[in-house]
C-alpha positions as CSV (number, residue, x, y, z in Angstrom):
1,M,11.8,6.8,19.7
2,N,9.8,7.5,22.9
3,T,9.8,4.6,25.3
4,I,6.2,4.6,26.1
5,N,3.3,2.1,26.0
6,I,2.2,1.1,22.5
7,K,-1.6,1.3,22.1
8,T,-4.2,1.3,19.4
9,V,-6.0,4.6,18.5
10,E,-9.0,3.6,20.7
11,D,-6.7,3.4,23.8
12,A,-4.3,6.2,22.9
13,D,-3.8,9.7,24.3
14,E,-1.4,12.5,23.4
15,K,1.4,10.9,25.4
16,T,1.0,7.4,23.9
17,A,2.5,5.8,20.8
18,I,-0.1,4.3,18.4
19,T,0.4,1.0,16.7
20,L,-1.0,0.7,13.2
21,K,-0.9,-2.1,10.7
22,R,2.6,-1.3,9.4
23,C,3.6,2.0,11.2
24,I,4.0,3.3,14.7
25,L,3.0,6.9,15.6
26,S,5.1,8.3,18.5
27,P,4.7,11.7,20.2
28,L,7.6,13.9,18.9
29,S,10.5,14.6,21.3
30,E,13.8,16.5,20.8
31,T,15.6,13.2,20.5
32,D,13.9,12.8,17.2
33,F,15.1,16.1,15.8
34,Y,18.3,14.8,14.1
35,E,16.2,12.3,12.1
36,L,13.9,15.1,10.9
37,I,16.6,17.0,9.1
38,P,16.5,14.9,5.8
39,L,12.7,15.4,5.8
40,L,12.6,19.1,6.5
41,T,15.4,20.0,4.0
42,N,14.2,17.8,1.1
43,A,13.2,19.9,-1.9
44,E,10.6,17.3,-3.1
45,V,8.9,17.2,0.3
46,R,8.9,21.0,0.6
47,K,7.8,21.7,-3.0
48,Y,4.2,22.3,-2.1
49,L,4.9,23.6,1.4
50,G,6.3,27.0,0.6
51,G,9.8,25.8,-0.1
52,I,12.7,24.9,2.2
53,R,12.9,26.9,5.4
54,P,15.9,27.2,7.8
55,V,16.1,24.1,10.0
56,D,16.5,26.2,13.2
57,A,13.2,28.0,12.5
58,L,11.4,24.7,11.9
59,F,12.8,23.2,15.1
60,Q,11.7,26.2,17.0
61,S,8.2,25.8,15.6
62,L,8.2,22.1,16.5
63,R,9.4,22.8,20.1
64,K,6.5,25.3,20.5
65,S,4.1,22.6,19.1
66,M,5.4,20.0,21.6
67,G,4.7,22.4,24.5
68,T,1.2,23.4,23.4
69,A,-1.8,21.7,24.9
70,N,-3.9,21.4,21.7
71,E,-1.1,20.4,19.3
72,Y,-0.1,16.8,18.6
73,P,3.1,16.2,16.6
74,F,3.9,12.5,15.9
75,T,6.8,10.8,14.2
76,V,6.0,7.9,11.9
77,R,8.2,4.8,11.9
78,L,8.0,1.4,10.3
79,Q,7.1,-1.3,12.8
80,K,9.5,-3.9,11.3
81,T,12.6,-1.8,11.1
82,N,11.9,1.2,13.4
83,D,13.0,3.4,10.5
84,F,11.8,7.0,10.6
85,I,9.7,7.8,7.5
86,G,7.6,10.9,8.2
87,L,6.0,13.5,10.5
88,V,2.3,14.1,11.1
89,T,0.6,16.7,13.2
90,I,-2.8,17.7,14.6
91,A,-2.8,21.4,15.3
92,P,-5.0,24.6,14.9
93,H,-5.4,25.6,11.3
94,H,-4.6,29.1,10.1
95,D,-8.3,30.1,10.3
96,P,-8.1,29.2,13.5
97,V,-11.6,27.8,13.9
98,D,-10.7,24.2,12.8
99,M,-8.0,21.7,13.8
100,E,-5.8,20.6,10.9
101,I,-4.2,17.3,10.1
102,S,-0.9,17.7,8.2
103,Y,1.7,15.2,7.0
104,M,5.1,14.9,5.4
105,F,6.9,11.7,4.3
106,L,10.3,11.0,2.9
107,P,10.1,10.6,-0.9
108,E,11.5,7.0,-0.8
109,H,8.5,5.9,1.1
110,W,5.9,7.6,-1.2
111,G,3.4,5.3,-3.0
112,N,3.3,2.6,-0.3
113,G,0.1,3.7,1.4
114,Y,1.8,4.9,4.6
115,A,0.2,8.3,4.4
116,K,-3.3,6.9,4.0
117,E,-2.8,4.4,6.9
118,T,-1.5,7.2,9.1
119,V,-4.0,10.0,8.3
120,S,-6.8,7.5,8.6
121,A,-5.6,6.8,12.2
122,L,-5.3,10.5,13.0
123,L,-8.9,10.9,11.8
124,R,-10.0,8.3,14.3
125,F,-7.9,10.0,17.0
126,C,-9.6,13.3,16.3
127,N,-13.0,11.8,16.5
128,Q,-12.7,9.3,19.4
129,K,-10.1,11.1,21.6
130,L,-10.4,14.8,20.8
131,H,-14.2,14.6,20.1
132,L,-14.0,17.0,17.2
133,S,-17.0,17.5,14.9
134,R,-14.7,18.1,11.9
135,V,-11.1,18.6,10.9
136,V,-9.4,20.2,7.8
137,S,-6.3,19.5,5.8
138,E,-4.8,22.1,3.5
139,T,-2.8,21.3,0.4
140,Q,-1.8,22.9,-2.8
141,A,-4.2,22.4,-5.7
142,A,-1.1,21.4,-7.7
143,N,-0.3,18.6,-5.3
144,I,-2.4,16.0,-7.1
145,R,-1.3,13.0,-5.0
146,S,-2.2,14.8,-1.8
147,C,-5.6,15.8,-3.1
148,Q,-6.3,12.2,-4.2
149,L,-5.2,10.9,-0.8
150,L,-7.6,13.2,1.1
151,E,-10.5,12.5,-1.3
152,S,-9.9,8.8,-0.9
153,L,-10.3,9.2,2.9
154,G,-13.6,10.9,2.6
155,Y,-12.6,14.6,2.8
156,Y,-14.5,17.0,0.5
157,E,-13.3,20.2,-1.0
158,G,-13.9,23.4,0.9
159,K,-12.5,26.9,0.2
160,H,-9.8,27.7,-2.4
161,I,-7.4,30.3,-1.2
162,V,-3.9,31.7,-2.1
163,R,-1.1,31.1,0.5
164,Y,2.6,30.9,0.0
165,G,2.0,32.4,-3.5
166,A,0.1,29.3,-4.6
167,Q,-3.5,28.1,-4.9
168,Q,-4.5,26.1,-1.9
169,V,-7.4,23.8,-1.3
170,I,-8.9,23.4,2.2
171,Y,-10.3,19.9,2.5
172,I,-12.9,19.2,5.2
173,Y,-13.7,15.9,7.0
174,D,-17.1,16.1,8.7
175,F,-17.6,13.6,11.5
176,T,-21.3,14.5,11.9
177,K,-22.2,13.1,8.6
178,P,-22.4,9.4,7.7
179,Q,-18.8,8.8,6.6
180,P,-17.8,6.9,3.5
181,Q,-15.6,3.9,4.1
182,S,-12.3,3.2,2.5
183,W,-10.1,0.1,2.1
184,P,-8.6,-1.2,4.4
185,D,-10.1,0.9,7.1
186,C,-13.6,-0.3,6.6
187,D,-16.0,-2.2,8.8
188,K,-14.5,-5.5,10.0
189,T,-17.3,-7.5,8.3
190,I,-16.5,-5.8,5.0
191,F,-12.8,-6.4,5.4
192,Q,-13.3,-10.1,6.2
193,Y,-15.8,-10.5,3.3
194,V,-13.3,-9.0,0.8
195,T,-10.4,-11.1,2.1
196,G,-12.6,-14.2,2.0
197,F,-13.4,-13.4,-1.7
198,V,-9.7,-13.1,-2.5
199,D,-9.1,-16.5,-0.8
200,I,-11.7,-18.1,-3.0
201,L,-10.0,-16.7,-6.1
202,K,-6.6,-17.9,-4.9
203,N,-7.9,-21.4,-4.3
204,K,-9.8,-21.7,-7.6
205,L,-7.3,-20.1,-9.9
206,I,-4.1,-21.3,-8.1
207,N,-1.1,-20.7,-10.3
208,N,-3.2,-18.9,-13.0
209,L,-4.0,-15.9,-10.8
210,T,-2.0,-12.8,-11.7
211,G,-3.7,-10.5,-9.2
212,V,-6.9,-9.2,-7.6
213,Y,-7.6,-5.5,-7.9
214,L,-10.2,-3.4,-6.0
215,H,-11.7,-0.3,-7.7
216,G,-14.8,1.8,-7.4
217,S,-16.2,3.3,-4.2
218,L,-14.3,1.1,-1.6
219,A,-11.0,1.8,-3.3
220,M,-11.7,5.6,-3.6
221,G,-13.0,6.1,-0.1
222,S,-16.6,6.6,-1.1
223,Y,-18.1,3.3,0.1
224,F,-21.5,3.3,1.8
225,P,-22.6,-0.2,2.9
226,P,-26.3,0.1,2.3
227,K,-25.9,1.3,-1.3
228,S,-22.4,0.5,-2.7
229,D,-21.1,-2.6,-4.5
230,M,-17.7,-4.1,-4.1
231,D,-15.9,-3.8,-7.5
232,F,-13.0,-6.0,-8.6
233,I,-10.9,-6.7,-11.6
234,I,-9.4,-10.2,-11.5
235,V,-6.4,-10.9,-13.8
236,A,-5.5,-14.4,-14.9
237,D,-2.2,-15.3,-16.5
238,N,-3.9,-17.3,-19.2
239,P,-7.5,-17.7,-20.6
240,L,-9.9,-19.9,-18.7
241,D,-11.4,-22.9,-20.3
242,A,-15.2,-23.1,-20.2
243,D,-15.4,-25.6,-17.3
244,R,-13.0,-23.6,-15.1
245,A,-14.8,-20.3,-15.9
246,K,-18.2,-21.9,-15.1
247,E,-17.0,-23.4,-11.8
248,L,-15.4,-20.1,-10.7
249,N,-18.4,-18.0,-11.6
250,Q,-20.8,-20.3,-9.7
251,S,-18.5,-20.1,-6.7
252,I,-18.6,-16.3,-6.9
253,A,-22.4,-16.3,-7.1
254,Q,-22.6,-18.6,-4.1
255,Y,-20.2,-16.4,-2.1
256,A,-22.2,-13.3,-3.1
257,E,-25.2,-14.7,-1.2
258,T,-23.2,-14.4,2.0
259,S,-22.6,-10.6,1.6
260,P,-22.9,-8.7,4.9
261,T,-24.5,-5.8,3.0
262,V,-27.3,-5.2,0.5
263,G,-24.6,-4.3,-2.0
264,S,-22.9,-7.2,-3.7
265,I,-19.9,-8.2,-5.7
266,E,-19.3,-6.9,-9.2
267,C,-16.3,-8.3,-11.0
268,S,-14.8,-9.3,-14.3
269,V,-11.9,-11.7,-15.0
270,I,-9.6,-10.7,-17.8
271,T,-6.3,-12.1,-19.0
272,L,-2.9,-10.5,-18.4
273,D,-2.6,-9.9,-22.1
274,T,-5.8,-7.9,-22.2
275,A,-4.9,-5.9,-19.1
276,R,-1.5,-4.9,-20.5
277,N,-2.4,-4.3,-24.1
278,V,-5.9,-2.8,-23.6
279,P,-7.5,-3.7,-27.0
280,D,-10.2,-1.6,-28.6
281,E,-12.8,-4.2,-27.8
282,M,-12.0,-5.6,-24.4
283,P,-12.8,-9.3,-23.9
284,Y,-13.4,-10.9,-20.6
285,E,-13.3,-14.5,-19.3
286,L,-16.3,-14.2,-17.0
287,H,-18.4,-11.5,-15.4
288,Y,-20.4,-11.5,-12.2
289,S,-23.0,-8.9,-11.0
290,E,-26.3,-9.1,-9.1
291,M,-28.1,-8.8,-12.4
292,W,-26.5,-12.1,-13.6
293,H,-26.7,-13.9,-10.3
294,Q,-29.7,-16.3,-11.0
295,R,-28.7,-17.0,-14.6
296,I,-25.2,-18.0,-13.4
297,L,-26.6,-20.4,-10.7
298,N,-29.1,-21.8,-13.3
299,D,-26.3,-22.4,-15.8
300,Q,-27.8,-20.1,-18.3
301,V,-24.5,-18.3,-19.1
302,S,-22.1,-19.2,-22.0
303,Y,-18.4,-19.7,-21.3
304,G,-15.4,-20.3,-23.5
305,V,-16.7,-17.9,-26.2
306,R,-15.4,-14.5,-26.9
307,Q,-17.4,-11.8,-25.1
308,T,-16.6,-8.1,-24.8
309,D,-17.7,-5.4,-22.4
310,P,-17.7,-1.6,-23.3
311,D,-17.5,-0.7,-19.6
312,L,-14.1,-2.4,-19.1
313,P,-11.9,0.6,-20.3
314,A,-13.5,2.7,-17.6
315,H,-12.9,0.1,-14.9
316,L,-9.3,-0.4,-16.0
317,L,-8.6,3.3,-15.9
318,C,-10.1,3.4,-12.4
319,V,-7.8,0.6,-11.3
320,K,-4.8,2.3,-12.9
321,K,-5.5,5.7,-11.3
322,R,-7.1,4.9,-8.0
323,G,-7.2,1.1,-7.6
324,V,-5.8,-1.1,-4.8
325,C,-3.9,-4.3,-5.3
326,L,-5.4,-6.9,-2.9
327,Y,-3.2,-9.8,-4.1
328,G,-0.5,-10.4,-6.8
329,M,1.5,-8.2,-9.1
330,K,1.6,-4.4,-8.7
331,I,-0.9,-2.4,-10.7
332,N,1.7,-0.6,-12.8
333,E,3.2,-4.0,-13.8
334,V,-0.1,-5.4,-14.9
335,F,-2.3,-2.6,-16.5
336,G,-1.5,-0.7,-19.7
337,D,-2.7,2.8,-20.4
338,V,-6.3,3.5,-21.2
339,S,-6.7,6.6,-23.4
340,W,-8.9,9.3,-21.9
341,R,-11.1,9.3,-25.0
342,D,-11.7,5.6,-24.6
343,F,-12.6,6.2,-21.0
344,L,-15.0,8.9,-21.9
345,L,-16.7,6.7,-24.5
346,A,-17.1,3.9,-21.9
347,V,-18.7,6.2,-19.2
348,L,-20.9,7.8,-21.9
349,E,-22.3,4.3,-22.7
350,D,-23.7,4.2,-19.2
351,F,-24.7,7.9,-19.3
352,D,-26.6,7.4,-22.6
353,W,-28.6,4.6,-21.0
354,I,-29.5,6.8,-17.9
355,V,-30.8,9.7,-20.1
356,A,-32.6,7.5,-22.6
357,D,-36.4,7.4,-22.3
358,E,-37.3,7.4,-18.5
359,N,-34.4,5.2,-17.3
360,I,-33.4,7.7,-14.7
361,F,-36.5,6.7,-12.7
362,E,-35.1,3.1,-12.3
363,S,-32.5,4.3,-9.7
364,P,-32.8,8.1,-9.4
365,Y,-29.9,8.7,-7.0
366,Y,-27.5,6.5,-9.1
367,G,-28.6,8.3,-12.3
368,V,-28.1,11.8,-10.8
369,L,-24.8,11.1,-9.1
370,N,-23.4,9.3,-12.2
371,T,-24.5,12.1,-14.4
372,C,-22.7,14.6,-12.2
373,R,-19.4,12.8,-12.5
374,V,-19.8,12.4,-16.3
375,L,-20.4,16.1,-16.7
376,Q,-17.3,16.8,-14.6
377,A,-15.2,14.6,-16.8
378,L,-16.5,16.3,-19.9
379,T,-16.4,19.9,-18.5
380,E,-13.0,19.8,-17.0
381,N,-11.5,17.2,-19.4
382,N,-8.7,16.8,-16.9
383,Q,-8.3,13.0,-16.8
384,K,-9.6,12.9,-13.2
385,Y,-11.8,10.0,-12.4
386,L,-14.3,10.8,-9.6
387,S,-16.4,8.5,-7.4
388,K,-20.2,9.1,-7.3
389,Y,-19.8,10.9,-4.0
390,E,-17.1,13.2,-5.4
391,G,-19.2,13.8,-8.5
392,A,-22.1,15.0,-6.4
393,V,-19.8,17.4,-4.5
394,W,-18.5,18.7,-7.8
395,G,-22.1,19.0,-9.1
396,L,-23.2,21.0,-6.1
397,E,-20.4,23.5,-6.7
398,N,-20.6,23.7,-10.4
399,L,-24.0,22.9,-11.9
400,P,-26.9,25.5,-12.1
401,E,-28.6,26.2,-8.8
402,P,-32.0,24.9,-9.8
403,Y,-30.6,21.4,-9.7
404,T,-29.0,21.7,-6.3
405,P,-32.0,20.3,-4.3
406,L,-32.1,17.2,-6.5
407,I,-28.3,16.6,-6.2
408,E,-28.4,17.1,-2.5
409,K,-31.2,14.6,-2.2
410,A,-29.4,12.1,-4.3
411,L,-26.3,12.5,-2.2
412,A,-28.2,12.2,1.1
413,V,-29.9,9.0,-0.1
414,Y,-26.6,7.5,-1.3
415,C,-24.8,8.4,2.0
416,S,-27.6,7.4,4.3
417,D,-26.7,4.6,6.7
418,T,-30.4,3.7,7.3
419,P,-30.8,0.0,6.6
420,I,-32.9,-0.8,3.5
421,E,-34.4,-3.9,1.9
422,E,-33.1,-5.1,-1.5
423,K,-36.4,-4.0,-3.2
424,E,-35.7,-0.4,-2.0
425,R,-32.0,-0.3,-2.9
426,K,-32.5,1.4,-6.3
427,T,-34.7,4.2,-5.0
428,G,-33.3,4.5,-1.5
429,G,-36.8,3.9,-0.1
430,V,-37.8,7.5,-0.8
431,T,-40.2,9.3,-3.2
432,W,-38.7,11.3,-6.1
433,D,-39.9,14.3,-7.9
434,R,-40.7,13.2,-11.5
435,S,-40.5,16.7,-13.0
436,A,-37.2,17.5,-11.3
437,L,-35.6,14.3,-12.6
438,L,-36.8,14.9,-16.1
439,A,-35.5,18.5,-16.1
440,F,-32.1,17.3,-14.8
441,R,-32.0,14.6,-17.5
442,D,-32.8,17.1,-20.3
443,Y,-30.2,19.6,-19.0
444,A,-27.6,16.8,-18.9
445,V,-28.3,15.8,-22.5
446,R,-27.9,19.3,-23.7
447,E,-24.6,19.7,-21.8
448,R,-23.3,16.4,-23.0
449,D,-24.0,17.3,-26.6
450,S,-22.3,20.7,-26.2
451,L,-19.3,19.5,-24.3
452,W,-18.5,16.4,-26.4
453,K,-17.8,18.6,-29.4
454,K,-15.0,20.2,-27.4
455,V,-13.3,17.0,-26.3
């Protein structure tokens, strides 16, 4: 490892090691080459990178990269042990208009969030130190884990091309647009608020707390503070008695009043048995959302009786596929499998409300973006769960052109970082075209009816 000063991204340059939460990024030197061999010759690592190449040729390419002014190769090591775990680079893309962030990690370190932590830091480096307006990352379309990583960080799909004999996706990260936030690299106030919420749950549930799990926009890298909620599934070892449930829900409601954003907490508490077995009708111990806030504080909510929520299968699938464990047991140890059909039935419950009567006017951008992601799920039927932001990007690429202006407006309102008042939150504080919304609603209903027959 290079013996140079350790700094944060904000203080770093191309000759400086960068300290992250768990990792250290160090400028590559020839003394690192021996440790690169297991990475560069690993069949799993090279599976989506054109296969294994001769090590000498790769070393020659890396030497050239080290001596080129606008290329930045970094080794990735664990802070605690100094173990080498991966290689990341910032270098000109094939195009060569854009700079590209690329990454490789040893398989034994996959699934621990190191790639997300590292690429997030490189994005900040590109923005703050290289002053780039955008960067790209190219990955094979078949590399689902890599695609999900980039999408969770706020990249969006650009061109699809064929390279190395395989379909490639060029993902784009645009620094000029308001950027969605992602856990844990969100604003400090959001991070502290979420960790404070977890502390309340630990203090209230004590030994009955299995875990706290983040899902939704903040977990998927599509969080925009003026509009987005913070979504949680809380799992308890055993059912809560009525008094304990009431006390906890009132504490959550009181804490929600301290939210640093207009968006609030939305959460459900379920038992470990429910999480693992995923019954057809999913019961919950308590639920909190802004809609229930005043009733909870006024003690107008029943506890200790069986209550079910048709939305819970969708939330659990979101946790299983793209959630984050904030505290407690690992996700794969807690949550059972939700069938894709049950997931579709759950999201269609919300869809049916949006397209009923004139409900789409209540929150136009929410209705449009949610409709886009439901149509994606039905159209592609690929068991891929999108955020509202990702659903809009899909809609712009795949839905008929007459609806493009409406989707673009809904996405712009959702992404806007302009502060709004609570009363403007559902509309985004803008005027909406009534006829365009109704036309989109009617189109969506026709598509839903047609696509559902094929599922």
